[in-house]
N, C-alpha and C positions, 0 to 999 in steps of 0.2 A: 537496458538496463545494466550499472555500472558494474566491474567486477568487485565492489566491495558487497553491495546487494547480491551478487548472482552468490559469493560464499557464504552467504548470511543465509540465503535463500538454501544452499547445500546443507548447510551444518543442521540447521531446521529442520529440514526434510529426514536427512538421516536418523535424527530423536523420535520422529515421529509424526511431523508437522502440526501445523496453527490449528487445524481444524480440530485434530484429535487431543491437543494441549489446553484450548479455550473450552473442550466440553468438561472436563477436571476445572475442580475447585479447590481441591486441597490434598494433600497426601499424609502419607503414616508409615514413617521407617524403623525399620528393628536395627540398630549400627552400634559397631563398635568401635571407638578411639583409643587409640595412646601412641607412642613417642614422647622426647624428652622436656616439650613445653609447658605441660601440666603440671610435671615437677618443677620444674623451674622457675614457675609463677606458683608456686603452694598448694598445689591441687591433686599431688600426684590419686590417680584411681577416679577421680569425680566422674568422668563420663567413658569408663571403660566398658557399659552395656548402658544406652538408652533405647529410651523410646521417644522420637522423634514428631512433631505433626508441624505442617506448614500449611499455610495458605499460597495459591500457586499463582495470584497475579494483587496482591500487595505484601509486602513486608511484615508478616503476623507470623511467628512459631511459637512452640512452646516443648519442653522437654517433659520424658517424667523417668524419676530413678534414679537421680542428681544426688550426690555426696553421701554420705552414709547415712543419711535419713529418709534417702529415696525420694526427694523432694521432685515437685513441680515446679517447673518456670512458665512466666509468660512475656512473648516478647513481643516489642515493636521498637523501631529506632528512634524514637524518644522515650521510651520506660520501658524496664525490667524489674519482673516480682519474681519472689521466691514463696512458693505456698507449701503448705505443710499438708499431712494426710487428712486432718480436720477443716480443710479448703479456707484456713486463714492466711492471710499474707502475712511474714514473717520477716520479710527483708523488702525494702523496693529503691530503685535508683532512678531520678527521673533525669534525663538527659546526660545518658552513660557515658557517649563519646567526648564529653566535657573532663568526664573521669580520668581519663588516661594523659592530661593535658603533664610533659615535666618526665611522662614514664621514658626508661631506659629497657632494653633486654633481660635487665634482672631484676626490676619492679616487682615485687610480688603483686598479686590480683585479689581482689577481694573474690566474693562467691558471685557478688554480681556483675562482677565485670568478667568474668570468667562466665558465664551465661549470657553475655553481650557478646564475646566474642563469638563464642561457640553457636550463638543462634544466627546472626547474619552472617557467617562463615559458611555454615549447612545450608540456610535460605540460598546461598547466592550459588551454591555449590550443585544443589538438585533441581534449581530452577534454570541454569546456564543450556544451549544457549538462547531460548525462548525469552528469557528477561531482558537482552539485547534489544527486545520490541519494544520495553517500556518508554514511557515518555520522558525526554530525557537525557536518554544514551545514545552517545555516537559511536557509530563506527568506522573505521579507514582500516582501508586493507592494505598491511605494509612488505619490505620484501618479505622472500620466503626465505625459511631457514632449512640447512641441509646440513646432515649428518649420518654419518656411518653408510652414505651411499642413498640414502632416504630424502625426500624433499617435503614440507612442509609447507601450507601457505598459511599467513598469519593475518589475524584482525587486532589493531589497537582499541579499545573500549577504554573513551570517558563516560564517566558515573557522572550521574548528577549530584550536585550536595545535598540532597533532600534524601539518598539513598545512604542507608547503612550498606557499607562495602569495605574493603580491604583499603583503596587506596584510590583516586581520582584513573588514571593511568594503570591499565592492563592488558597484558596481550597475550593471546589464544591464537593456538597451535591448533591446525586440523589436516588428517591425511587427505588423499586424494577424493575417498571418497564421502569426505565431509566430517569425520569424527574427530570429536573434541579429544588432543590426543595431551596436553599438557598447556600448561598458563601461568607466567612470569608475573608475581605482584610484590610492591614494597610495603607492608604491611602500618597504617599509619599507628596502631595501637602495641605494634610493636616495633618502634624505634626507625620504621622503613627499612629493617630488615631485610634484604634483598633475598626472595624465596621463589623455587619454583613447585608446580605440584604435576606429577606423573598419573594418568586417569587410565587405568586399563580393568578388564572383564567387564566388559560391556555386557546387561543383561535387559532383555525385554518384560516390562512389566503392565500391563493392558495396554499393548502397544506403542510403549514409551522406551526409547534406552536409556539405559542410565548407566555410565559408570561405577562398577561399586567395588572394588582397587583404588583408591588412592592414597598418594604414600607425597607428601612434603618434604622438598629436600633447601638446602641453602645454594642461593646463586651464586655462581660466579660470575660478575657483572663484565668484567675484563675479556672473558670467551665466549659468554652465554654457557657455561656447561654448567653443571653441579652435582652436587656432592652426595653420594647416597648412605653416607654415615659419616655423625647421625642421621637416623631420621627423626624430622622435626614433630610432625604429628601424623601418625596413623588414621584412616579410616576404612571402614569396612564397610559396606552395607547392605544386611542378610536378607531386607526382604522390604519388599514398598508395595504397597497400596494406593493407589489413584481413586479417587472420589468425586461424585459429582455434587456432594454436600462440603459445606464452610465447616471450620473449626468448630 
């Protein structure tokens, strides 16, 4: 077994193990999100308090409670839609990734662009590190990171082109016990602005551990530090239910 394989196995076992993960097919979560990004993109308050549902083994997800109308969304990498209370599709965006071409950090988002970003992001957050085992994912352990007397082992993950994700290369930090505590990324849809996510307050749901407090900050690439003010995005996962049934 290589060091990369050993670290990946440790991370997955810490969060519940593949046997238990493969038993479940979907999750439902109560989520609150904040931070300056939503206002910057023209949608302050749109994701304050939502119900999120996701398939665990393919990229498929939905939100309930979006925007002032409390709309429902449906997401796959190739399509996002908004659905009203009468179950009618009122907005649709095929090939959503293409719609971000030419964007800068201050370019406003349409409602469907926000749905796409929030959907693929939370799907990836709630399925990592189990999703590292999906077809096309490539893992490599890189040099450890030391900070304030602590040391983290790090995995560099390369994502396949057909997966909706922030960007192809991301770096994940693990404690000696295998707990995912931080990861760095450069989201394509946000003009590749460097960011880091700090993950805290792990809780157990049906035997699966998830970090329920997540804060996303600007990353200083020169020294690998991050600024805690402002908070770009905050995510608080209030409750999670895993299910053996699909969405």
